[in-house]
N, C-alpha and C positions, 0 to 999 in steps of 0.2 A: 963682503958687506951684507949686512941684514937688510931685508925689505922693510919699509915703514908701512904705516897703516893706509897711507894713501900714495899712489905712485903719481907720475907727473900728468897723467891723464884723468886724475880724480877717482879712480877706481878703488875701492876698498878691499882688504884682504880677509877671506873668509876660510874657515877649516870645515869641511865636510866629514862627518863621521858616518861611515858606512857599516852596515851589517856584514858579518863574515860569511856571506854566501854569494853565489854566482858572480864571481869576480869580473868576468870578462864581458858582463853586461852593464857594468856601473857607468863608464863614460858614455856609453851609447844612450843610456836613459837620461843622464844629466844634461847632455847636449841636446837631445830632443826636447826635454822641458824647457831649457833655455829658449830654444827656437819657438816654441808655443807662447811663451811669455814675452818674446820680442826682445830679448836680453842679450846683450854681448857677453860671452862667458870666456874667460882666460884660464886655462889649467896650468898653474905654475909648477906644481910638483905632484907626481903620481907615479906609482910602480906598476906599469901595465902587464908584467910578466909574473906568473905564479911560481914561485920557487919552492922546491920540495925538500924537506929534511929526509933524513935516513928512515923515518917511520911515516913518511907520506903525509906530513901536517904542512898545511899552507902557511908560509910566512909572509904573505903579501900584506902590506899595510892596510888597515881600513880608513886611513886619514889622507885627505885629498886637500892641497891648498890651492884655492881659486881666487881669482879677482873678479868682482862683480860691480856694477855702477852704484849700488846702493843697498841698504839694509833690506828696503821693501822688496827688491828684486831677488835677493837671497831667500827672503821667505817665500815669494811666489813660486820659486823653482822647487825648493825642498818640500813644502807643504804638500806637494803631489806626489813626490817620489816614493817608491816602493822599496828601493834597495838601500837607500840611506837611512839612517836613524835620525840624524839632526844636523843643523848647520850652525856654526858659531862664529861671532866676530873676533877675527884672530887679534889677540892683543900682543902676543910675542911668541917666540920660538927659539929653541937652542939645542946643543948637543949635550949640555950638562945643565944643571939647576942653576949654577951661578950665571951662566951665559943667558938662561931663560929670563933671570931676574933683570940683568943688564939691558935685554932687548925690550922688555915691558917698560922699564924706566925711559929707554930711548924713544920707543915707538908710540907708547899709549899714555905718557903722563898727561897730555892735555885732556884726556878723558876722565881722569880721577875725579875731578870735582864734580862732574856731570852726574855722578852716581854715589856721591858722598853721603846723602841722607836716605838713599832708598834702602828698602828692606833686602836683604841678600842672603845668599848661601854659598859655601864653596864645596866642590866633590871632586874626587879623584877618579879617573877612568885609565887603568892600566892594561895595555893590551900585551898578551904572552907574558904577564907578571902579575904580582899582586903585593900589597903592603898590608902590615898589621895597622890596627886602628891608630896606635900611638904614632906610627910612622906617617900615616895620613894626616894626622892633626899637626905634627911637626911640619910637614910639607905645607900645609895651608898656612900656618903661622907665618912661614917665611914670606908671604906676600902682605905682611901687616904695613909695608911701606906705602901701600895704595891709599892708606888714611880714610878708609870707610868708616863713618860714625853711625849709620842706620843700623836698626835692630837686625840680629840674625834670625832668619825665619826659615826652618827646614821644609815647612810645608807652604807652598804657593807664594814664594817670595815675589818680589818684583824683578829681580835680576839674580841669574843663576850663573856662576863662574865655575868652569871646570878645567882642572890640570890634566892634561893627557900625556901619558907616557907610553912609549914604544920600547919594549925590551927585546933583545936578542933571544930567540927561542932555543930553549935546552930543556927537553923532557926529563933528563936524568939528574938534573941539579935541584936540590931543595935547600931552603934555609929555615933553620929552626929558632924562633924567638920566643922570649918569655914575655908575656904581657899581663899585667896586673888588673884585677877587676873585681870590685866589691870584697875586697879583703882577700882574694884567691889569686893564685897565680895558675896560668893555663899555658900549656906548650901549644904554639900555633905553627903549623908546618905551612910554609909559603912556597908556592911554585916560583921558582926564580931562575933566570938564565945564569950562566957562569959568569957573567960580568957583574960588577957591583953596582952599577949605576945604568939606567935606561939609556939607549941610544940617541933618543929624540924626545924632547918635551915641548908641549904647547900649552899656552893660556888662552882660553877662549870665553866670551860672553855668549850664552844661549840666545839664539834668534828664533828658531823654530823647531819643532819636532815634524817628522814626515808623516806619511799616510800608510806606515806598515801595519796600523790596525786593520787596514782593508784585507790583509791577508787572513785574519781570523774571521772577518765578516763574511768573506766569499769563500771560506773552506769548503771543500766538497764534502766533507762529512756532515755539514750543516744544510747542504743543498738538497731540495726535495727530489729533483730528477737529473740524475747522471748516467754516465756508460762506463765501460772498460777503459775507454780511450778519451774521457774527459780530461781536459788539460789543467795541470796544477793551478790553483788560484793565484799564486804569486807570480808564476811565469806568464799567465794570461793576462794580468794586470801589467807586467813589465812590458809585454808586446803592445798592448794598447798605448803605453806611454811612448815607446819608440816610434810608432806609427802616427804619432801626433793626433791621437783622438782628442777631441774638444767640441765644445758646443757649436752648433751650426754646421757641423760636417756630417757627410754621408759615408758610412762604412758598411763594408760587405764581406761575409764570410762564405765562399763557396763549398766549403766542407763542414758546414755549421754544427752537424750532430745534435747535442743538447745544448748548444748556445754558449759555451764557456767565453770565447772571445768576444762575440757581440755584447754579452753581459758586461765584460770589462770595459768595452768601448762605451756603451751606454752609460756606465756609471760615471764616465768622465764628460758626458754631455752629448755625445754623438747619436744621431738617428741611425739605426742599424738594420740591415737586410741580411737575409742568409738563405742558403740552398743546400740541398743534401740529395744524393742519389737514393737514399732509402727514406721513403716517406714515413716509415713507421718510427724512426728516430725523432721525427718532427712532431708526430701526432701523440706519441706515447699512449698512455691509457685513456686519454681525454677525447681524442680526435682534435679537429680544428673547427669548431663549431662556432667560437667567438662569443659564446655564452659565459655564465658564471661557472667557475670550476667547482666540482665537489672536492671535500677534503681528501678523500681517497685518490683522486686522480691526479696524475704525474704526466707533465708534458713541458716542451721548450717554453711554451707561454706562461706556463704556471711558474717557471723559474723567474721570469721577468717580473711577475705579479709579486713573487715571494720578496724581492728586493726594492719594490716599489718603483720599478722602472718599465712598467708596461707602456706608458707614453711614449718612449723611446724606442719600441720595437716597431718598425715599419711594417715588414712582411717577411714571409719565408715561402719557398716553393720547393718542389721535388723536380730536380734537375741535376746534370753533371755538367763539369766545366766544358767538355767537348760538344756538348749539346745543349748550350744555354739559350734561354729564351730573351737573354739580355741582348739588345742590338749593339753591335759593333760595326765599325768600318764605315760610318756615315758621319763621323764627327760628333756622335753623341757621347762626349766624355763628361760624366757627371759625378764619379766617384772621388772622394777625397782620401779614401784609405781602403785597403783590401787586407785582411789579416786571417790566417788560415794555418792549419796544422794538416796537410794533405796526408793520405793513408801511405804508409811505406811499402805495404805489399809483402810483409814478413809472415804474419800468422796466415794470411790468405792472399792469393793473388790479386792484383789490381783489376778493377772491373769498371767499365763504362756501359751506358745504355746501348743496346743493339744485339743482334743475333750473332752467334757463332757462325752459323750457316744460315744466311738469308733465305726466307721461304721463297718458292718460285711464285707464289700468289701474294702480291703485297697489300691486298686489301685487308682491312681490320678482321681480326679473329672474332668469333662469335661463340657464345655457350649453347647449351641445348634448348635454351628459350629464346634464342635469336637475339640476344643482348649483347653488344659488343664488349669484350672483355676489358678492354682499357678504360671503359667507363665505370666500372664496378669499384666500389670503395676499397675492396680487398685485394685489388689487382697489383701484382709484383711485376714489373716490367722486365723482360729479359736482359741479359747482360753479357758482354763479351770481354775477353782479355784485353789489357791495357798496358803500354809500354811505360816503363818508369820515366825514362828521360823524356819521352813525348808529354807525359803529364807535367813535367817541370816547364818544358817550352810553352805548353798550353797556358799555364798559370802566368808566364811572363808576357806572352802575347796578349792574353785577355785583359792583363793590367794596362799593357801599353795602350790597348784601344779604349780603355774605359776610364782611366784615371785622369785627372785634371793635371796641369802643369805643375810640377813639383809634389804631387800626390804620391802616397807612399805605398809600397807593397812590403808587407812583413810575413814571411812564412818559415816554417820549420821543416828541416830536411836532415835525414840520417847521413852519417859518414862513419868511416872506420878510423881508428886510432892507428892501424897499420899504414904506414906510407904506400905500400904496394896495393892497397885496396881503397884508399881515401878517394872520395867522389868530389870532383873539383866544384867550386861555386858556379852555378849556371849564369850564363852572360846574355846580355840582349843589347843591341846597339841602341835602343830607346830608353833603357833602363840603367840607370847609374848606382852601383853598389855603395850604400852608405856606411853600413856596418855589418860585422860578421861576428856573433857572440855564440860561444860553444858551451854546452852543457855536458861535461864529460861522465861517462859510464865507466864500465869495466874495459871492455875491448872495444867498444862502440861509443858513439858520440852522437848528439843532435845539435844542429846549428841553427840560430835565428838569423835568417838572412833578411837585411832591409835594403830595399831599392827605392830610388827616388825617379819619377817620370820625368825624363828631359824635356824641356820646353820646345815649343815649335821652333824658337830662335836658334837652340841648341842643334837642332836637327837639320838646319839649312845647308850646312856644310856639305860639298861635294864627296869627300872622302867618307863622312859618316853615312851618306845616302848609299854609296857602293857597298859599305859594310851592311847595311840593313839589307840590301837586295841579296847579297852573298848569303847572308844569314837565313832568309827566308827560303833561298834554293836549298840550302843545307837541310833545313828542316822538312821541306817537301820530299828530299831523297830519303830521310829517315823515317818519314811516315810511309812512303812507299815500300821501303824495305820490311817494315813491320807488318804492313798488309800482306806482302809476299810470304813472310814467315808464318803469319796466321792461316791463311788461305793454303799453305802448302803443308798443313798438319802440325805445324810448331805452335801448339797452344798451351803448352806447359807454362806455368807462372814463371819459372826460372828463365825460360827462353827469352821473356820480355822484360825482365826485372834483373839486371846485372847486381844491383845491390842485394836482393834477396838471395841470389845465386851465391854471391860471395859470403854472405852471413852464415848460410848453411854449410857451405864447404868448409869454412873455418871452423865452425862447431863440430862438424864430422872429424876433422883432423884431431881437434883437441879431445874429443872422446876415445878416439882409437889410440892416441899417444898415452893418455892416462891409462888406458886398459892394458897396453903392453907394459908398462912401468910397475903397476900394481898387481896384475894378475898372472903373471907368468909362472910363478911358482905353483899356484893351484891348477894351470892347465897341465903342468907336468905330471901331477898326481892324476889328472883325467886320462892324459894320454896313456898312462901305463895300464889302466884298467880297461879303457875303450880305445885302442889305437885306431879303429876305423873312424872315430869321430875327430881325430885330431888333423884331419886332411885339410887341404886348403882349398878344395874345390867340392862343390855338392851339386848334384843333379837335382833340379827342381823346376817343375813345370816344363821340361824339355830344354832348359837353358842351363848353361853352366855359370854359377854365381861365385863370386869371390867371398869366401867366408872368413871371418874372424871371430874367434871365441872369447867372449868376455865372462868372467866368473863373479859372482856376488856371494859373499860370505853371509848369507842372510837365512835366518831360521835354520834349517836342516840342510845347510850347504847346498844352497840352490845354484845350479849352473844354467846361465842364459846364454844361448847362442845368438849371435847377433849378425844379420846380413848387412854388411856395410854399404854396399852400392844401392840396395833397395830399401834399406833401412825397415826391415821386418823381422820379427821374432820367428824364428822357424823350429827350435828344438829347445824344450825345457826339461831339464832333469832334476830329480829330488832324491837326495841322500844316495846317489849312485845309481839310481833306477830311472830309467827312460818313463817319464809320466805317461801311465796308461797305455803304454805301448812299447814294445821291444824293438820297433824299426826306428833307428835314429835318423832316417832320410825322410821320415813323414813330417809334413807341416803341421805340428799340433796346434798352432795359433788359428788355423782355420777350421778345427773341429769344434762344432758348436756344442758337442755333449762333453767337452773336456773341462772339468771344474778348474783344474789347475791353470789351463789356458786362459780361461775367463778371468781367474783371479790375477794372473800377469798379463793383462792386456796390453797391446802394443804401446799405447802412450804412457800407461803407468810404469812398464818395465823401462822404457827409455828414461823416463824422468828419474827412475831409481839409480839408472847408471849414472846420470849426470850428477846426482847428490853423492854417489860413491866416490 
């Protein structure tokens, strides 16, 4: 039986049309916006899983059928959405055109008279398919039974009706139709699935467009001050929505950088704060004087001025999460939301403030003029290695200690697509996981994880209290082990960051496997001419290193030897001649006077291998 326009509770049926991006974020954003609006949202139909075709094209529907109390509530929710395109009052739906006509007559006939004299227009929105103009006109004329008598107005009509079609996806099937126009015939090739009719059709009346225009407004290309790690504008805005940013709320980013997340939260009305371990990121080229910025100056404060949001920037300060000046543990819970993208420690190891080897004299250091170094404006505080898992724990514990009841934490975390390397979602007894949204890449993904701070009433249970005590004991033990590793000489980034270690070990395996497959024939030629170079061991700096030869067919048959274990270029050959040296055992990359070694510097050579 088809659903009517109103259910027994008086809710109306609406159709949300999403953009075809970030599918796993859709429901999390819409449900969060419904919570902000204080509206009860019921999702009637939605496909939560992303299915893949043989050519890796997403076939997930962009249409979601929901029930809401009123038209105004639908407009209130979608008008702020980033991932949705529009919301429509659902007049009917069906698995075929005739069934759609029947459902419109049955469910919405009482609405026909309301729009009888209004200016209107009809349009067709076909997902994974398309129609010729003649087919669209015929499709629209099929709804003449609604009896509208008002003038048709293609620009700025009072009412817009859209026929939505969802086709089965088939990239190899096309349909060629002839369409006349101005006395001429033209061949129109239309992408069409193997079926002759769409699998689902809807008719909807436009209620509201979304705020997708903000993606362009906050585009990083138009922002005055950014860095290499600035978050994409669309995802920053979605993060602010999911974390319930709204007027009257206080938000904080402990890894603020150039201010991408606070900008998004401030745009939705929140008063924002931030901190960062690197004060240079906060000051930019302008410093933090509070005065008028010059046109050439770029800084975090300037970004807020660029978007007219300076009044919603509370303050920023230099600190890290493990050494935060924000008071915790005394009941001072004042934050409504925490949003951040913490460092992953891939390009460089994670760091927090502190000495690797604390000095014997704890008194402040002074310069030659007797001025304490930490009071100078160009002072860069010392940093020590930091554990990836402890960073996640510190984020959760800080959020638990500072968020108000039902306050939200939304942060990004990397993970692997390989089940053997996947990092589990961090848990905390006082933080409830609300949603986990995934942005997939090639072999790795990152997840936006959103938590809700449990209320004091929820924390009263004896079982939960014991869980919390056990959790804190486990974290204390993990912190002790990290300290033992660090003090025992284990200061390498990989030793404190299992994600970084897994990332690079996977990358090493991939490079070596590709080299074996593509470069073995060339190695055979090399072995014939230089048999002593084809060995599997090489004496270097008094240690026996495992050697794997990788060959690049580049310019004049350049042969690059690559040390697998220590990832260093050791021998470069050009045209069958050992570059500037007849000894194949010498580390030419270390010779400053070798022009070829300079040309094929380590990072560039490794990058070329990956491209090859």
